[in-house]
Chimera marker file (.cmm) of the C-alpha trace (Angstrom):
<marker_set name="trace">
<marker id="1" x="-10.277" y="-3.899" z="10.822" r="1" g="1" b="0" radius="0.5"/>
<marker id="2" x="-6.571" y="-5.895" z="12.161" r="1" g="1" b="0" radius="0.5"/>
<marker id="3" x="-7.869" y="-9.013" z="11.831" r="1" g="1" b="0" radius="0.5"/>
<marker id="4" x="-9.427" y="-8.586" z="8.197" r="1" g="1" b="0" radius="0.5"/>
<marker id="5" x="-5.657" y="-7.369" z="6.964" r="1" g="1" b="0" radius="0.5"/>
<marker id="6" x="-4.460" y="-10.302" z="8.784" r="1" g="1" b="0" radius="0.5"/>
<marker id="7" x="-6.660" y="-12.849" z="6.615" r="1" g="1" b="0" radius="0.5"/>
<marker id="8" x="-5.945" y="-10.775" z="3.635" r="1" g="1" b="0" radius="0.5"/>
<marker id="9" x="-2.015" y="-10.876" z="3.957" r="1" g="1" b="0" radius="0.5"/>
<marker id="10" x="-2.540" y="-14.706" z="4.873" r="1" g="1" b="0" radius="0.5"/>
<marker id="11" x="-4.262" y="-15.510" z="1.744" r="1" g="1" b="0" radius="0.5"/>
<marker id="12" x="-2.083" y="-13.525" z="-0.224" r="1" g="1" b="0" radius="0.5"/>
<marker id="13" x="1.129" y="-15.782" z="1.464" r="1" g="1" b="0" radius="0.5"/>
<marker id="14" x="-0.820" y="-18.847" z="1.099" r="1" g="1" b="0" radius="0.5"/>
<marker id="15" x="-1.554" y="-18.265" z="-2.617" r="1" g="1" b="0" radius="0.5"/>
<marker id="16" x="1.880" y="-17.250" z="-3.574" r="1" g="1" b="0" radius="0.5"/>
<marker id="17" x="3.633" y="-19.902" z="-1.425" r="1" g="1" b="0" radius="0.5"/>
<marker id="18" x="5.450" y="-16.872" z="-0.117" r="1" g="1" b="0" radius="0.5"/>
<marker id="19" x="9.352" y="-17.576" z="0.717" r="1" g="1" b="0" radius="0.5"/>
<marker id="20" x="11.115" y="-15.061" z="2.728" r="1" g="1" b="0" radius="0.5"/>
<marker id="21" x="14.282" y="-15.086" z="0.239" r="1" g="1" b="0" radius="0.5"/>
<marker id="22" x="14.418" y="-13.609" z="-3.517" r="1" g="1" b="0" radius="0.5"/>
<marker id="23" x="13.623" y="-16.702" z="-5.042" r="1" g="1" b="0" radius="0.5"/>
<marker id="24" x="12.023" y="-16.137" z="-8.700" r="1" g="1" b="0" radius="0.5"/>
<marker id="25" x="8.489" y="-15.421" z="-9.113" r="1" g="1" b="0" radius="0.5"/>
<marker id="26" x="8.200" y="-17.945" z="-11.405" r="1" g="1" b="0" radius="0.5"/>
<marker id="27" x="9.018" y="-21.131" z="-9.337" r="1" g="1" b="0" radius="0.5"/>
<marker id="28" x="7.088" y="-19.809" z="-6.150" r="1" g="1" b="0" radius="0.5"/>
<marker id="29" x="4.013" y="-19.674" z="-8.312" r="1" g="1" b="0" radius="0.5"/>
<marker id="30" x="4.204" y="-23.143" z="-9.645" r="1" g="1" b="0" radius="0.5"/>
<marker id="31" x="1.734" y="-24.621" z="-7.296" r="1" g="1" b="0" radius="0.5"/>
<marker id="32" x="-0.882" y="-22.113" z="-7.862" r="1" g="1" b="0" radius="0.5"/>
<marker id="33" x="-0.721" y="-20.465" z="-11.417" r="1" g="1" b="0" radius="0.5"/>
<marker id="34" x="-4.799" y="-19.900" z="-11.816" r="1" g="1" b="0" radius="0.5"/>
<marker id="35" x="-4.485" y="-17.090" z="-8.859" r="1" g="1" b="0" radius="0.5"/>
<marker id="36" x="-1.613" y="-14.956" z="-10.652" r="1" g="1" b="0" radius="0.5"/>
<marker id="37" x="-1.458" y="-13.798" z="-13.871" r="1" g="1" b="0" radius="0.5"/>
<marker id="38" x="1.751" y="-13.002" z="-15.012" r="1" g="1" b="0" radius="0.5"/>
<marker id="39" x="0.342" y="-11.093" z="-18.180" r="1" g="1" b="0" radius="0.5"/>
<marker id="40" x="-1.932" y="-9.317" z="-16.045" r="1" g="1" b="0" radius="0.5"/>
<marker id="41" x="0.817" y="-8.351" z="-13.182" r="1" g="1" b="0" radius="0.5"/>
<marker id="42" x="2.727" y="-6.741" z="-16.534" r="1" g="1" b="0" radius="0.5"/>
<marker id="43" x="-0.390" y="-4.651" z="-17.603" r="1" g="1" b="0" radius="0.5"/>
<marker id="44" x="-0.800" y="-3.047" z="-14.028" r="1" g="1" b="0" radius="0.5"/>
<marker id="45" x="3.100" y="-2.313" z="-13.936" r="1" g="1" b="0" radius="0.5"/>
<marker id="46" x="2.868" y="-0.916" z="-17.503" r="1" g="1" b="0" radius="0.5"/>
<marker id="47" x="-0.502" y="1.027" z="-16.906" r="1" g="1" b="0" radius="0.5"/>
<marker id="48" x="1.397" y="2.517" z="-13.799" r="1" g="1" b="0" radius="0.5"/>
<marker id="49" x="4.285" y="3.787" z="-15.551" r="1" g="1" b="0" radius="0.5"/>
<marker id="50" x="2.069" y="5.195" z="-17.998" r="1" g="1" b="0" radius="0.5"/>
<marker id="51" x="-0.269" y="7.070" z="-15.647" r="1" g="1" b="0" radius="0.5"/>
<marker id="52" x="3.109" y="8.504" z="-13.418" r="1" g="1" b="0" radius="0.5"/>
<marker id="53" x="4.116" y="9.729" z="-17.463" r="1" g="1" b="0" radius="0.5"/>
<marker id="54" x="7.348" y="7.877" z="-16.572" r="1" g="1" b="0" radius="0.5"/>
<marker id="55" x="9.184" y="5.840" z="-19.168" r="1" g="1" b="0" radius="0.5"/>
<marker id="56" x="10.452" y="2.557" z="-18.486" r="1" g="1" b="0" radius="0.5"/>
<marker id="57" x="14.088" y="2.914" z="-18.780" r="1" g="1" b="0" radius="0.5"/>
<marker id="58" x="13.825" y="5.764" z="-16.182" r="1" g="1" b="0" radius="0.5"/>
<marker id="59" x="11.831" y="3.330" z="-13.835" r="1" g="1" b="0" radius="0.5"/>
<marker id="60" x="14.729" y="0.712" z="-14.300" r="1" g="1" b="0" radius="0.5"/>
<marker id="61" x="17.352" y="3.250" z="-13.778" r="1" g="1" b="0" radius="0.5"/>
<marker id="62" x="15.430" y="4.512" z="-10.732" r="1" g="1" b="0" radius="0.5"/>
<marker id="63" x="15.188" y="0.951" z="-9.319" r="1" g="1" b="0" radius="0.5"/>
<marker id="64" x="18.881" y="0.573" z="-9.305" r="1" g="1" b="0" radius="0.5"/>
<marker id="65" x="18.646" y="-1.988" z="-12.715" r="1" g="1" b="0" radius="0.5"/>
<marker id="66" x="19.687" y="-1.693" z="-16.189" r="1" g="1" b="0" radius="0.5"/>
<marker id="67" x="17.765" y="0.890" z="-18.070" r="1" g="1" b="0" radius="0.5"/>
<marker id="68" x="16.169" y="-2.195" z="-20.440" r="1" g="1" b="0" radius="0.5"/>
<marker id="69" x="14.861" y="-4.406" z="-17.174" r="1" g="1" b="0" radius="0.5"/>
<marker id="70" x="11.433" y="-3.319" z="-16.958" r="1" g="1" b="0" radius="0.5"/>
<marker id="71" x="10.977" y="-3.126" z="-20.640" r="1" g="1" b="0" radius="0.5"/>
<marker id="72" x="11.973" y="-6.795" z="-20.235" r="1" g="1" b="0" radius="0.5"/>
<marker id="73" x="9.588" y="-7.583" z="-17.881" r="1" g="1" b="0" radius="0.5"/>
<marker id="74" x="6.701" y="-6.162" z="-19.693" r="1" g="1" b="0" radius="0.5"/>
<marker id="75" x="7.660" y="-6.513" z="-23.217" r="1" g="1" b="0" radius="0.5"/>
<marker id="76" x="10.174" y="-9.550" z="-23.525" r="1" g="1" b="0" radius="0.5"/>
<marker id="77" x="8.475" y="-11.843" z="-20.919" r="1" g="1" b="0" radius="0.5"/>
<marker id="78" x="11.115" y="-11.933" z="-18.419" r="1" g="1" b="0" radius="0.5"/>
<marker id="79" x="10.177" y="-13.102" z="-14.580" r="1" g="1" b="0" radius="0.5"/>
<marker id="80" x="11.528" y="-11.242" z="-12.215" r="1" g="1" b="0" radius="0.5"/>
<marker id="81" x="12.967" y="-12.002" z="-8.560" r="1" g="1" b="0" radius="0.5"/>
<marker id="82" x="10.847" y="-11.152" z="-5.881" r="1" g="1" b="0" radius="0.5"/>
<marker id="83" x="13.378" y="-8.517" z="-4.492" r="1" g="1" b="0" radius="0.5"/>
<marker id="84" x="13.666" y="-6.824" z="-7.739" r="1" g="1" b="0" radius="0.5"/>
<marker id="85" x="10.010" y="-6.784" z="-8.578" r="1" g="1" b="0" radius="0.5"/>
<marker id="86" x="9.862" y="-5.223" z="-4.575" r="1" g="1" b="0" radius="0.5"/>
<marker id="87" x="12.270" y="-2.236" z="-5.554" r="1" g="1" b="0" radius="0.5"/>
<marker id="88" x="10.500" y="-1.581" z="-8.909" r="1" g="1" b="0" radius="0.5"/>
<marker id="89" x="7.081" y="-1.369" z="-6.910" r="1" g="1" b="0" radius="0.5"/>
<marker id="90" x="8.873" y="0.932" z="-4.029" r="1" g="1" b="0" radius="0.5"/>
<marker id="91" x="10.079" y="3.182" z="-6.652" r="1" g="1" b="0" radius="0.5"/>
<marker id="92" x="6.489" y="3.593" z="-8.545" r="1" g="1" b="0" radius="0.5"/>
<marker id="93" x="4.990" y="3.726" z="-4.819" r="1" g="1" b="0" radius="0.5"/>
<marker id="94" x="3.054" y="0.969" z="-5.446" r="1" g="1" b="0" radius="0.5"/>
<marker id="95" x="2.326" y="-2.139" z="-3.713" r="1" g="1" b="0" radius="0.5"/>
<marker id="96" x="3.704" y="-5.710" z="-4.863" r="1" g="1" b="0" radius="0.5"/>
<marker id="97" x="-0.012" y="-7.096" z="-3.599" r="1" g="1" b="0" radius="0.5"/>
<marker id="98" x="-1.546" y="-4.684" z="-6.508" r="1" g="1" b="0" radius="0.5"/>
<marker id="99" x="1.063" y="-5.122" z="-8.868" r="1" g="1" b="0" radius="0.5"/>
<marker id="100" x="0.918" y="-8.964" z="-9.035" r="1" g="1" b="0" radius="0.5"/>
<marker id="101" x="-3.318" y="-9.605" z="-7.805" r="1" g="1" b="0" radius="0.5"/>
<marker id="102" x="-4.632" y="-6.063" z="-8.258" r="1" g="1" b="0" radius="0.5"/>
<marker id="103" x="-4.900" y="-6.189" z="-4.590" r="1" g="1" b="0" radius="0.5"/>
<marker id="104" x="-4.863" y="-2.610" z="-2.859" r="1" g="1" b="0" radius="0.5"/>
<marker id="105" x="-4.075" y="-3.277" z="1.179" r="1" g="1" b="0" radius="0.5"/>
<marker id="106" x="-3.669" y="-0.697" z="3.334" r="1" g="1" b="0" radius="0.5"/>
<marker id="107" x="-0.554" y="1.377" z="4.258" r="1" g="1" b="0" radius="0.5"/>
<marker id="108" x="-0.381" y="-0.934" z="7.474" r="1" g="1" b="0" radius="0.5"/>
<marker id="109" x="-0.255" y="-4.146" z="5.448" r="1" g="1" b="0" radius="0.5"/>
<marker id="110" x="3.789" y="-3.256" z="4.567" r="1" g="1" b="0" radius="0.5"/>
<marker id="111" x="4.434" y="-3.006" z="7.979" r="1" g="1" b="0" radius="0.5"/>
<marker id="112" x="3.164" y="-6.207" z="8.721" r="1" g="1" b="0" radius="0.5"/>
<marker id="113" x="5.202" y="-7.656" z="5.644" r="1" g="1" b="0" radius="0.5"/>
<marker id="114" x="8.429" y="-6.350" z="7.017" r="1" g="1" b="0" radius="0.5"/>
<marker id="115" x="7.664" y="-7.218" z="10.631" r="1" g="1" b="0" radius="0.5"/>
<marker id="116" x="7.117" y="-11.192" z="9.134" r="1" g="1" b="0" radius="0.5"/>
<marker id="117" x="10.500" y="-10.947" z="6.989" r="1" g="1" b="0" radius="0.5"/>
<marker id="118" x="12.478" y="-10.142" z="9.864" r="1" g="1" b="0" radius="0.5"/>
<marker id="119" x="10.859" y="-12.632" z="12.282" r="1" g="1" b="0" radius="0.5"/>
<marker id="120" x="9.321" y="-15.827" z="10.483" r="1" g="1" b="0" radius="0.5"/>
<marker id="121" x="8.305" y="-16.785" z="14.228" r="1" g="1" b="0" radius="0.5"/>
<marker id="122" x="6.032" y="-13.828" z="14.159" r="1" g="1" b="0" radius="0.5"/>
<marker id="123" x="4.331" y="-15.037" z="10.770" r="1" g="1" b="0" radius="0.5"/>
<marker id="124" x="3.538" y="-18.745" z="12.326" r="1" g="1" b="0" radius="0.5"/>
<marker id="125" x="2.118" y="-16.543" z="15.885" r="1" g="1" b="0" radius="0.5"/>
<marker id="126" x="0.177" y="-14.316" z="13.734" r="1" g="1" b="0" radius="0.5"/>
<marker id="127" x="-0.739" y="-17.090" z="11.488" r="1" g="1" b="0" radius="0.5"/>
<marker id="128" x="-2.110" y="-19.434" z="14.588" r="1" g="1" b="0" radius="0.5"/>
<marker id="129" x="-4.048" y="-16.365" z="15.936" r="1" g="1" b="0" radius="0.5"/>
<marker id="130" x="-5.726" y="-15.595" z="12.744" r="1" g="1" b="0" radius="0.5"/>
<marker id="131" x="-7.052" y="-19.379" z="12.274" r="1" g="1" b="0" radius="0.5"/>
<marker id="132" x="-10.539" y="-20.406" z="13.720" r="1" g="1" b="0" radius="0.5"/>
<marker id="133" x="-10.475" y="-21.760" z="16.983" r="1" g="1" b="0" radius="0.5"/>
<marker id="134" x="-11.980" y="-25.916" z="16.843" r="1" g="1" b="0" radius="0.5"/>
<link id1="1" id2="2" r="1" g="1" b="0" radius="0.2"/>
<link id1="2" id2="3" r="1" g="1" b="0" radius="0.2"/>
<link id1="3" id2="4" r="1" g="1" b="0" radius="0.2"/>
<link id1="4" id2="5" r="1" g="1" b="0" radius="0.2"/>
<link id1="5" id2="6" r="1" g="1" b="0" radius="0.2"/>
<link id1="6" id2="7" r="1" g="1" b="0" radius="0.2"/>
<link id1="7" id2="8" r="1" g="1" b="0" radius="0.2"/>
<link id1="8" id2="9" r="1" g="1" b="0" radius="0.2"/>
<link id1="9" id2="10" r="1" g="1" b="0" radius="0.2"/>
<link id1="10" id2="11" r="1" g="1" b="0" radius="0.2"/>
<link id1="11" id2="12" r="1" g="1" b="0" radius="0.2"/>
<link id1="12" id2="13" r="1" g="1" b="0" radius="0.2"/>
<link id1="13" id2="14" r="1" g="1" b="0" radius="0.2"/>
<link id1="14" id2="15" r="1" g="1" b="0" radius="0.2"/>
<link id1="15" id2="16" r="1" g="1" b="0" radius="0.2"/>
<link id1="16" id2="17" r="1" g="1" b="0" radius="0.2"/>
<link id1="17" id2="18" r="1" g="1" b="0" radius="0.2"/>
<link id1="18" id2="19" r="1" g="1" b="0" radius="0.2"/>
<link id1="19" id2="20" r="1" g="1" b="0" radius="0.2"/>
<link id1="20" id2="21" r="1" g="1" b="0" radius="0.2"/>
<link id1="21" id2="22" r="1" g="1" b="0" radius="0.2"/>
<link id1="22" id2="23" r="1" g="1" b="0" radius="0.2"/>
<link id1="23" id2="24" r="1" g="1" b="0" radius="0.2"/>
<link id1="24" id2="25" r="1" g="1" b="0" radius="0.2"/>
<link id1="25" id2="26" r="1" g="1" b="0" radius="0.2"/>
<link id1="26" id2="27" r="1" g="1" b="0" radius="0.2"/>
<link id1="27" id2="28" r="1" g="1" b="0" radius="0.2"/>
<link id1="28" id2="29" r="1" g="1" b="0" radius="0.2"/>
<link id1="29" id2="30" r="1" g="1" b="0" radius="0.2"/>
<link id1="30" id2="31" r="1" g="1" b="0" radius="0.2"/>
<link id1="31" id2="32" r="1" g="1" b="0" radius="0.2"/>
<link id1="32" id2="33" r="1" g="1" b="0" radius="0.2"/>
<link id1="33" id2="34" r="1" g="1" b="0" radius="0.2"/>
<link id1="34" id2="35" r="1" g="1" b="0" radius="0.2"/>
<link id1="35" id2="36" r="1" g="1" b="0" radius="0.2"/>
<link id1="36" id2="37" r="1" g="1" b="0" radius="0.2"/>
<link id1="37" id2="38" r="1" g="1" b="0" radius="0.2"/>
<link id1="38" id2="39" r="1" g="1" b="0" radius="0.2"/>
<link id1="39" id2="40" r="1" g="1" b="0" radius="0.2"/>
<link id1="40" id2="41" r="1" g="1" b="0" radius="0.2"/>
<link id1="41" id2="42" r="1" g="1" b="0" radius="0.2"/>
<link id1="42" id2="43" r="1" g="1" b="0" radius="0.2"/>
<link id1="43" id2="44" r="1" g="1" b="0" radius="0.2"/>
<link id1="44" id2="45" r="1" g="1" b="0" radius="0.2"/>
<link id1="45" id2="46" r="1" g="1" b="0" radius="0.2"/>
<link id1="46" id2="47" r="1" g="1" b="0" radius="0.2"/>
<link id1="47" id2="48" r="1" g="1" b="0" radius="0.2"/>
<link id1="48" id2="49" r="1" g="1" b="0" radius="0.2"/>
<link id1="49" id2="50" r="1" g="1" b="0" radius="0.2"/>
<link id1="50" id2="51" r="1" g="1" b="0" radius="0.2"/>
<link id1="51" id2="52" r="1" g="1" b="0" radius="0.2"/>
<link id1="52" id2="53" r="1" g="1" b="0" radius="0.2"/>
<link id1="53" id2="54" r="1" g="1" b="0" radius="0.2"/>
<link id1="54" id2="55" r="1" g="1" b="0" radius="0.2"/>
<link id1="55" id2="56" r="1" g="1" b="0" radius="0.2"/>
<link id1="56" id2="57" r="1" g="1" b="0" radius="0.2"/>
<link id1="57" id2="58" r="1" g="1" b="0" radius="0.2"/>
<link id1="58" id2="59" r="1" g="1" b="0" radius="0.2"/>
<link id1="59" id2="60" r="1" g="1" b="0" radius="0.2"/>
<link id1="60" id2="61" r="1" g="1" b="0" radius="0.2"/>
<link id1="61" id2="62" r="1" g="1" b="0" radius="0.2"/>
<link id1="62" id2="63" r="1" g="1" b="0" radius="0.2"/>
<link id1="63" id2="64" r="1" g="1" b="0" radius="0.2"/>
<link id1="64" id2="65" r="1" g="1" b="0" radius="0.2"/>
<link id1="65" id2="66" r="1" g="1" b="0" radius="0.2"/>
<link id1="66" id2="67" r="1" g="1" b="0" radius="0.2"/>
<link id1="67" id2="68" r="1" g="1" b="0" radius="0.2"/>
<link id1="68" id2="69" r="1" g="1" b="0" radius="0.2"/>
<link id1="69" id2="70" r="1" g="1" b="0" radius="0.2"/>
<link id1="70" id2="71" r="1" g="1" b="0" radius="0.2"/>
<link id1="71" id2="72" r="1" g="1" b="0" radius="0.2"/>
<link id1="72" id2="73" r="1" g="1" b="0" radius="0.2"/>
<link id1="73" id2="74" r="1" g="1" b="0" radius="0.2"/>
<link id1="74" id2="75" r="1" g="1" b="0" radius="0.2"/>
<link id1="75" id2="76" r="1" g="1" b="0" radius="0.2"/>
<link id1="76" id2="77" r="1" g="1" b="0" radius="0.2"/>
<link id1="77" id2="78" r="1" g="1" b="0" radius="0.2"/>
<link id1="78" id2="79" r="1" g="1" b="0" radius="0.2"/>
<link id1="79" id2="80" r="1" g="1" b="0" radius="0.2"/>
<link id1="80" id2="81" r="1" g="1" b="0" radius="0.2"/>
<link id1="81" id2="82" r="1" g="1" b="0" radius="0.2"/>
<link id1="82" id2="83" r="1" g="1" b="0" radius="0.2"/>
<link id1="83" id2="84" r="1" g="1" b="0" radius="0.2"/>
<link id1="84" id2="85" r="1" g="1" b="0" radius="0.2"/>
<link id1="85" id2="86" r="1" g="1" b="0" radius="0.2"/>
<link id1="86" id2="87" r="1" g="1" b="0" radius="0.2"/>
<link id1="87" id2="88" r="1" g="1" b="0" radius="0.2"/>
<link id1="88" id2="89" r="1" g="1" b="0" radius="0.2"/>
<link id1="89" id2="90" r="1" g="1" b="0" radius="0.2"/>
<link id1="90" id2="91" r="1" g="1" b="0" radius="0.2"/>
<link id1="91" id2="92" r="1" g="1" b="0" radius="0.2"/>
<link id1="92" id2="93" r="1" g="1" b="0" radius="0.2"/>
<link id1="93" id2="94" r="1" g="1" b="0" radius="0.2"/>
<link id1="94" id2="95" r="1" g="1" b="0" radius="0.2"/>
<link id1="95" id2="96" r="1" g="1" b="0" radius="0.2"/>
<link id1="96" id2="97" r="1" g="1" b="0" radius="0.2"/>
<link id1="97" id2="98" r="1" g="1" b="0" radius="0.2"/>
<link id1="98" id2="99" r="1" g="1" b="0" radius="0.2"/>
<link id1="99" id2="100" r="1" g="1" b="0" radius="0.2"/>
<link id1="100" id2="101" r="1" g="1" b="0" radius="0.2"/>
<link id1="101" id2="102" r="1" g="1" b="0" radius="0.2"/>
<link id1="102" id2="103" r="1" g="1" b="0" radius="0.2"/>
<link id1="103" id2="104" r="1" g="1" b="0" radius="0.2"/>
<link id1="104" id2="105" r="1" g="1" b="0" radius="0.2"/>
<link id1="105" id2="106" r="1" g="1" b="0" radius="0.2"/>
<link id1="106" id2="107" r="1" g="1" b="0" radius="0.2"/>
<link id1="107" id2="108" r="1" g="1" b="0" radius="0.2"/>
<link id1="108" id2="109" r="1" g="1" b="0" radius="0.2"/>
<link id1="109" id2="110" r="1" g="1" b="0" radius="0.2"/>
<link id1="110" id2="111" r="1" g="1" b="0" radius="0.2"/>
<link id1="111" id2="112" r="1" g="1" b="0" radius="0.2"/>
<link id1="112" id2="113" r="1" g="1" b="0" radius="0.2"/>
<link id1="113" id2="114" r="1" g="1" b="0" radius="0.2"/>
<link id1="114" id2="115" r="1" g="1" b="0" radius="0.2"/>
<link id1="115" id2="116" r="1" g="1" b="0" radius="0.2"/>
<link id1="116" id2="117" r="1" g="1" b="0" radius="0.2"/>
<link id1="117" id2="118" r="1" g="1" b="0" radius="0.2"/>
<link id1="118" id2="119" r="1" g="1" b="0" radius="0.2"/>
<link id1="119" id2="120" r="1" g="1" b="0" radius="0.2"/>
<link id1="120" id2="121" r="1" g="1" b="0" radius="0.2"/>
<link id1="121" id2="122" r="1" g="1" b="0" radius="0.2"/>
<link id1="122" id2="123" r="1" g="1" b="0" radius="0.2"/>
<link id1="123" id2="124" r="1" g="1" b="0" radius="0.2"/>
<link id1="124" id2="125" r="1" g="1" b="0" radius="0.2"/>
<link id1="125" id2="126" r="1" g="1" b="0" radius="0.2"/>
<link id1="126" id2="127" r="1" g="1" b="0" radius="0.2"/>
<link id1="127" id2="128" r="1" g="1" b="0" radius="0.2"/>
<link id1="128" id2="129" r="1" g="1" b="0" radius="0.2"/>
<link id1="129" id2="130" r="1" g="1" b="0" radius="0.2"/>
<link id1="130" id2="131" r="1" g="1" b="0" radius="0.2"/>
<link id1="131" id2="132" r="1" g="1" b="0" radius="0.2"/>
<link id1="132" id2="133" r="1" g="1" b="0" radius="0.2"/>
<link id1="133" id2="134" r="1" g="1" b="0" radius="0.2"/>
</marker_set>
């Protein structure tokens, strides 16, 4: 199970060219727009807000941003930074992988991301473990 989680995480990291800083999603995803659909991300974000019976304004303010921030992402084609999207996902209690790709990863995956973010050397060690032996 852990190996499959690691492989999914590595796949996600590779697909979005994940950097451990708050670069803009548009920059991060320039190399592989076939894998990521910004409109679908917006649809999932909006659907989750509706499912929770919350307003875009409420989510924006609760995440610590201006009252129109989430509305601008969903309705006005604003592209959020990774750290801001993460804060919105935290507020909604959904994973970024689900919002961005529609992938539901187990709760343990966020722990792995946290470890990788704190120590990129662990990322490379994990990547080395997951690579097939030749």
